C-alpha positions, 0 to 999 in steps of 0.5 A: 505377075506370077513368080516364086523366089528361092532364097539362094542361088541354084546351079543353073548349069546343073539344072540345064544339064539334067533337064528332062521334058515333063508332061502332066495330064489331068481330066481337062488339062495338059501341061508340058515343059519341052526344051530349055535354053541357057544364057552365055553367062549361065545366070538365066534359063528359059524353059519352054512350056505349053498349057492346054486347058479347054482351049487353044494351047498357050505357049510361053517361057518360064524364066529362071534368073540368078541375082544377088544370091536369090533365084527368081522363077517367073513368066518370061516378059517376052511371052504373055500367056493368060495367067490360068491355073495351068500356067501357074502350075508350070511356073511352080513345077519349074521351081519344084525341079530347082528345089529338088536339086537344091533341097537346102534352099527355101522358098521365099516370097511368092504369089503362087504358094497354092501351087507349090508341091 
């Protein structure tokens, strides 16, 4: 399962409040983040994502979870898109947005290092 871990806890309320939908278009690919949802305990965020790559759109959620002073970004298990390049790029995009708000936090374990910018 594609995932990225940040070695530190991020402020998900700040991320939720500052979130702006993103749209990236390349030759054969359209990637979007559209909406965001936060849990009552402020320890989980879901980012609605769409990847369109030479076929029907894949709609899924990128999940951000705070646990034990670490932040894990992955595909929400309730959605199961094909793990295409575009889907992996969207997971990495959410991780980058979190790191932009918390540059002091380093990337930890990941199987998406090729997609981190």
